[in-house]
Structures are given as C-alpha cells and as structure tokens.
C-alpha positions in Angstrom: 18.3 64.0 97.0 15.3 63.3 94.7 16.1 63.8 91.0 13.1 64.3 88.4 14.0 62.7 85.0 12.8 63.8 81.8 10.6 61.5 79.9 13.3 60.7 77.1 15.6 59.2 80.1 13.0 57.0 81.7 14.5 54.2 80.0 17.3 54.2 82.3 15.6 55.0 85.5 12.2 53.1 84.9 10.2 56.4 85.7 9.9 60.1 86.4 11.8 60.1 89.6 14.9 58.5 91.2 17.3 59.1 94.0 20.9 60.3 93.9 23.5 61.5 96.7 26.2 63.9 96.4 27.2 67.4 97.5 27.8 69.2 94.0 25.8 68.4 90.8 28.6 66.3 89.5 28.8 64.2 92.4 24.9 63.5 92.2 25.0 62.9 88.3 28.0 60.4 89.2 25.7 58.6 91.8 22.8 58.6 89.3 25.0 57.0 87.0 26.0 54.6 89.6 22.4 53.6 90.3 21.4 53.8 86.4 24.4 52.9 84.2 24.7 55.0 81.2 22.5 57.9 81.8 25.2 60.4 82.8 26.6 60.4 79.3 23.2 61.4 77.8 23.5 64.7 79.8 27.4 65.2 80.0 29.6 65.0 76.8 33.2 63.3 76.4 34.7 66.6 77.5 32.6 66.9 80.9 30.7 69.6 79.8 26.7 69.7 79.8 25.0 69.1 76.7 23.5 71.9 74.9 19.9 70.4 75.3 20.2 69.6 78.9 19.2 72.0 81.8 19.3 71.2 85.3 17.3 73.2 88.4 17.2 73.4 91.9 15.6 75.7 94.4 14.3 77.6 91.2 17.6 78.5 89.6 19.1 76.8 86.7 22.4 75.2 87.4 25.0 75.7 84.7 28.3 74.3 87.0 28.8 71.1 87.6 30.9 72.2 90.8 27.5 73.8 91.8 26.6 73.0 95.6 23.2 71.1 95.8 21.0 70.6 99.3 21.1 67.2 100.6 17.3 67.2 101.0 16.6 69.2 97.9 15.4 68.4 94.6 17.0 68.4 91.1 15.1 68.8 88.0 16.6 67.4 84.8 15.0 69.3 81.5 15.7 67.9 78.2 15.0 69.9 75.2 13.7 67.8 72.0 14.2 68.5 68.9 13.6 67.3 65.0 11.6 68.1 62.2 
C-alpha cells in the first residue's frame, strides 16, 4: 500500500511517500513503524489511540478506527494538523 506522509514526519521516511503492508490500519501502521522506526508513536499514543492532531484517509473517507480494513492496493493518506502561536 502507498502511504502519503505529512511533511512533519518526513524525517522518519525521508520523503512524502512510503510503502507499508497490512490488512487493517493498525497493521499498516505497525509495518510502517517496522520500516521507519519511531513513526507510529507520532501518530498513536501510549493508550493505543489515534492522536488528536492526526487524521487518516483511504478511498476518500476518514478512518477513525485502527481495526478498519484497508484495500491492499489502496493508498493511505496521513494528515497532521499543525498548531502553535
């Protein structure tokens, strides 16, 4: 699966695109973390929940559940909100 990475996380992947495998969002994020250590923690908190400032999209829908099934040949878009003052 193709994964589009937000610019704030490019330091983990070296760019805007990455590859990861898995049947669910959780599986894809685990594989992404295996390939790019530390990236999952930037999106998933210590309780295993999606962080407030992260959004996942696949097939033009927002995914809010880590158990959501993803198409193997699809594309996962990760969006990270920026904040500050």
